[in-house]
C-alpha positions, 0 to 999 in steps of 0.5 A: 483697564482696556479702556484706557488703550483707544486711539486719540483724536489729534487736534493739529493747529496749535504751533506752540506749545498748549498751556491750559485745555478747558472743555464746556459742559453738555448742552442739552442735545449733547453737544460740548466745545473744547477751548485750547490755550496755546503760547501761539497767542491764539486760543482755539475752540472745538467740537468735544467730540471730535476735536474738529477746529471751529474756529480762532479767536484772532486779538491777543498780543502774546502767548495766551496762560489761561481760557475758559467758557461760561454754562452754555459755551456762548461767551470765552474768556482768555487771559494773557502775555500782553497784559488784559484778559480778554471775553469773546463771543463764542459764536461770532469768534467776536471780541467783546471786551478787554480787561487791562490787567498790570502784569501778565493775565495766567489764568481766568474763571466763570462763575456759574451763571457766566455773570463774572470773570475771575482773573489770576495775575504775574502781579500777585492780584485775584480780579473779579469782574461783572460782565455785566458793569465791563467798566466797572472797578473789579473786587480785588483779592491781595494776599498772595506773595509770588504770581498766582497760576490758577484760580475757580470758583467753588460750586458754591460760587461765595468763595474762590480758590487759587494756586500761586507760586508762593507754595500755597493755596488759599481759599477767600469769601467772595463777599466780605475779600476775606481768607478763610483757608489756606493750604502750605505745599512743599513746592509751588502748585502747578495745577488745581481741579475740583470733584463734580461736587466741589467738596474737594479739591485736586492738586499737583505739586513737585511729584505729588497729588494730593487731594483736600478739602474744600470745607474743613481744608483738610488734606485726605490723601496724597500721592507721590508721582515719580517725575514732575506732575503738570496737571491731573484731572478727576472723573465723574465719578462718585466721591466714594472710595471708588473716586479715581482721577488721572493724571498727566505727569512729565518732566520740562524734556520729557515727550511722555504722557503717564496716565495714573489711575488713582483709587481714594487709596492706591494706585490701579494702573498706569498708561505711558503714550509717546509725544513729539514735546512735553505735555502740559496740561491733561482733562476729561470731559466733565459731563 
């Protein structure tokens, strides 16, 4: 496990906790980007390999909770406490459009082609916007009974998955607007991530990391972790029995990042890294 013991890059600039991270896809030249959401209200774009600052998106009037990049990293999306989601020209740094909501926007995601924007809000509603028809009313999906923490398009772009403080993860058919599946958890989910082929969903909730089939909605594995799990990220390996995940976990008073390598069979190794503040998000580049 020598690969774990690397000197990390430190990306300075934010003045408050960083609450969301997303990598772009690799470009044809091999370059990629990292966008971060922060409670300071100033999402930042960086070079993915060096962490070098490229620019700050200025315009929100509150904490930014969610970020996303489209397929070629030319457009960024942000969701914030000022009851808005915004689209940005990620090359020029200019604001393209503001989508007004009824409450705090906690999460955002693009579909594979970057033509639809998905948002989840504290008003318990999922919204899907057509980015080419900015003034058109969004499609709205309702069913959660508490704030929505995470939303993702599944690989087929016909289904959506959402996580809420109501202790459920729900699957939706985008075309019909109907709920097609539900995972009931013992505690509120904190993060979701899809496997590279979209067949497996990784869920962090309480002191657990669990994996679920996106086709049958059946639980595949669950791992108990000694402390609160805030986020998890899958390695870009094939989904065989050797598929692995890294999880970052900490309590509200913890200043340690604990990385656990977990296969679908057992925990393989772990690493602890000291930080000056709690660790909220861990994301790995998805090639």
